[in-house]
N, C-alpha and C positions, 0 to 999 in steps of 0.2 A: 504494500500500500504506500501511498505517497506520504511524505513528511508533513506533519502538522506543526506549525509554529504558533504557540499561544502568545497573544499579545496582551498588554494591559487593557483595562476595561475601556479606555477611551481610544483605543487603537483598532486597526483592522486585523482580521485573522486571515492567514494564508494556510490552506490546509488540504484536505482530501478532495477528491473529485466532486464531492457534494458541497464543498465550501467555496469560498471566494476565489475567483480567478484573478491572479495578481496583475497580469500584464497586458490587458487590452488597452490600457493607457497608463501614463506615468502617475501612479498614486491612487487610482480609484477604479473600481469595477463594480457594477451593479450585480446583485445576486438574488436569487429567490430560493426560499425554502431551506436555507442552511441553518443548522442547529447551533445553539450556543455550546461552547466547550468549557469544561472545567469549572462551570458555575460562575466564574468571575470574568469571563471573556465574552466579547460580543463582536459582531461584525456589521458592516454597513447594511442598512435596510435596503431591500431591493425595490426596484421599480416594478410596476405591474407587468407580469409576463416576461421579465428579463431572464435571460439565460446566460450562465457563466461558462458554458461548455466551450472549450477551445475549438472543437470541431465545428460547432454551430457558428462561432465567430468567424472562422475561416471561410465557411460556406457563404455567410452573409457578405463578407468582403469580396469574394469572387463574383457573386451574383451582382452586387452593386457596381463594381468596376466593369464587369462585362456588359451590363445593361447600359451604363453610361457611355461606354466606348462605342457600342453598336449604334445607340441613338445619336451620338455626336457625329460619327462618320456618316450615317444615313442623312442627317440634316445638313451637314456640310456638303455632301455630294449633291443633294437636291438643290441647295442654294447655288452651288457652282454651276450646275446645269441650267438653272433658271436665269441667273444674271450674266453668266459667261464673262467673267472679268477679263479685260484686255491687258496684256503686259504693257507697262509704261513705255518701253522702248519701241513698241509697235504703234504708238499713237503720237503723231507729230507734235501736238500741243503739249502733251505730257513730257515727251522726250526733250522739248525745248525748254521746259521748266528747269530751273536750277534746283536739282535734287539735293536734298540735305542728307549727306551720307553719315553725318555725326561721327566721322572718323576720329575726331579729337575726343569725343566722349566714349564711343563704343570700344575704342582701343584700350583705354584705361579701364573700362567696365569689364572687358574680357580678362584682363590681368587681375583685377580685384576679385572677380568671381572665381577664377581659377585658384587664387590664394585661399579664399573662403572654402571652396570645395576641398582643397587639400587639407586644410586645418580640421574641418569637420570629419573628413574621412579618417585622419590620424586619431582624432579624439574618439571617434566611434570605435576604432580598432582597439585602442588602449583600454577603453571602458569595457569592451567585450572581454578582453583578456583578463582584466582585473576582477571582473564579476564571475570568472570561471568557477570558483568554489561555491557560489550561490546558485548557479544555473541549474544544478541538479537537486537543489534543496527547495528553492522557492518556485512554486508552480507558475508557469507562464511568464517568468522573468524575461525570457528572450524577446517577448513582444514589445518591451519598452524601447527596444532598439529600432523598431519600425519607423517612428517619426524621424530620427536622424537619417535613415536611409532615404526616406521620401524627400527630405530637404536636400540631400545630395543630388537626387534626381532633378529637383527644381533648378539647382545651380547648373547642371548639365544642359537643361533646356534653355536657360537664360544665356549661357555661353553661345549656344547655337543661334538664338535670336539675335544677339549682338553681332555675331559673325555675319548673319544675313543683312543686318542693317548697315554694317560697315561696307559690305560688298555690294549693296543695292540689289540683293536678291529678293524675289517675291514682292516686287513693287508693281502695283497695278494702277491703271488709270480709272479714276472715278467717272461716273456718267456726266455728260455735259450739264452744266447748271448747278452741280453740287458745290456749295460754298461760294457760288458766284464765279467759279473758275471754269475755264474751258475743259480741262481734264486734270483735276487735282490728283497728285500722287497719293496712293493709299499703300501704306507699309503693312502688307498682309501678314508678314512674319510675326508681328506683334500679336495679332488676333489669334494666330495659330498657336503661339506660345501660351496665351491665356487658356486655350482649350485643354492644355495639358496641366499647366501649373495651378490654375484656379481651382479645379476639382481637388487637387492635392492639398491646397491650403484649406479648403472647406472640410475635407476629411480629417486633416490634422486638428482643426478646431472642433468639429462636431464629434468625431469618434475618439480621437486620441487625447484631447484635452477635456472635453465635456462628457465623454463616455456615453454618447447617445447610441441607441441601437442603429444598426445599418439601415433599417427601413426609414428611420427618421432622417438619416443623412442623405439618403438616395434622392429624395424629391428636390431639395434646394440645389444639390449638385447638378442634377439633370436640367432643372429650369435655368440655372446660371449658364450652362453651356449652350443651351438653346438660344438664350437672348444674346450671347456673344456672337453666335452665327448670324442671328437676325441683324444685329448692329453692323456687322461687317458687310453683309449683303446689301444693306440700305445705301451704301456708297455707290452702288452700281445700278440703282433703280432710277430711271430717268423721270417718269411722271412724279410730280411733286406730291400729289395726294397719297398714292401707295407708299412712297418713300417715308413720309412723315407718319403714316399709319404704322409702318413697321417700327419706327423709332418709338412711338407711343407704346406699342405693345411690348417692346423690349424693356422700357422703363417700368411698365406695369409688372413684368415678370421679375425685374430686380426687386420691386417692392414685395412681391409674393415670397421670393427666396429670403429676403431680409426678415420678414415676419416669422418664417420658419426658424431662422437662426435665433431670434429673440426667444422663441419657444424653447429652443435648446437650453438657453441660459436659465430661463424660469424653472424648467424641470430639473436642471442640474442643481440649482440652489435649493430646491425643495427636497431633494433626495440625498444631499451630502451634509456631513457635519461641518460646523463652522471652523473647526481646526484642521480641515483637510489642507495639506500642503499646496501652496500657490492657488488657493481657491479663487481669489479675486483676479489673479493674473489670467487664469483660464477663461473667465468671463470677459475680461478686457480684450482677449484675443478675438473673440467672436464679434464684439461691438466694434473693435478696431477694423476688422475686415469690412463690416457694413459701411463704416465711414469712408474707408479708402476706396471702396467700389463706387461710392457716391461721387467722390472727387474725380475718379476716372470718368464717370458719366458726364460731369461738368466739362471736363477737357474735351470729351467726345462731342458734346453739343456745340462747344465753342468752335471746334474744327468743322463740324457739319454746316454751321451757319456762316462760316467765313470770318469769325471774329479773330481767329489766330491762324497763322500760316502753318502749312504742313510741317515745316521744320521745327516750329515751337511745339506743335503737337507731339512730334516724335521725341523731342528732348524730354518733354513732360512725362510721357509714357515710359521711356527708358529709365529715367531717374526714379520714378515711382516703383517700377518693376523691381529694380535692384534694392531700393530702400525697404520695400515691404518684405522681401524674402530675407534680408539680413536681420531685420527686426524680429521676424518670426523665429529665425535661428536663435537669436539671443533669448527670446522668451522660452523656447523649449530647452535651452541650456539651463536656464534658471529652474524650470519645472523638474528637469531630470536631476539637477543637483539637490534640490529640496527633497525629491523622492528618495534618493540614495541616503541622504542624511537621516530622513525619517526612518528608513528601513534599518540603518545601523543602530539608531537609538532604540528602536523596538527590540532588536536582537540583544543588545547589551542590557536591556531592562529586564530580561526574562531569565529565569533559571533554566536548567535543562528540562525540556519537555519531550515526552515521547508518546507515540501512538502504537497501536498493535502492529508489530512488524515494522515499525518506523525507524528513523535514525535519530541519534542524539543531536540536539541543537546546543552548541557550545555556549558557555557564559560570555565568551569574548569573541569578537568578530574574527580575530586572527586564527582561532581554532576551528573555524567552520570547515575548512578543507579536510582536516583530519577527522572531524566528527562525522562526515558523510559516510565513512566506512565502518562506523561503530554501530552494530546492531544491538538494541536493547532487548532484554527478555520481555516476553508478553506478561 
């Protein structure tokens, strides 16, 4: 049977398959039907119908990612075939426009992102190695390493985006009359980057920071990707009425997804104890994403109406893309640090605890590796 670690009364319990699953997010996982152990220990109350099964969680993740991927590709293909964007170099008015390559910005951005990616990868590797003695003791501990892996993926996609921007790849000509220009350049690589990274950010916030079920995470992620595709395709719609109808629908979908994210926070606060590590920070992450996406929308509207040039639009998007990802990296570093600190304090606070057929849990953190091999009598 699996090891059970008894914690103090105000702490969480990590235990047998019927008990709390540690690693769906750094520091919190909802559970249903787990029993109190040793009379003086308790674990986090469950949300209605929540499951702590690692298999169920994996299935939910695969279904969510798969459905979002299929729906995004289908909507992007339908939009592409409907609007048929023209390459900028193939349109004389667009080709004669002084394209803003942002080489002075994107070149530095690629270097900075590569450095951040390297540092996060090294940190992740070292943390994984140092947590070796605990990985076989604490159930589901491996899954707290998922957020850093996803953040590394966002940095890879950002490097690709800035490479495209610097090389003027995936630049299309907007429909005549958009923003008052004859053929305004549209940097499609930015929108395609959003289709990958924005769902990752939403999953980091909803699932890994706020521990929402995958079904709660699925809808805002899907709605967000759909309105990104709709916003991009609006640049290539010539009739004014349908173009602005698409924009209005896109902003309505943004509002819908934002309401779902507020519900994440409300349910998270209702289900978690006030002393949960980084509790306010996790909520701030969701509200911060809502606010940042709103600013993106303002820049998009300013570009669509011709209030700002395409070069300013590009600079704004590139700076915000990098800033948002770096700030989320820092937030998850803080969450991860507080989680490990809390875990170590819990381990040091308890005496040796055993379960039928289980392993000893050492009084000190340094002894955990040796304790794993020690079988206690039933």
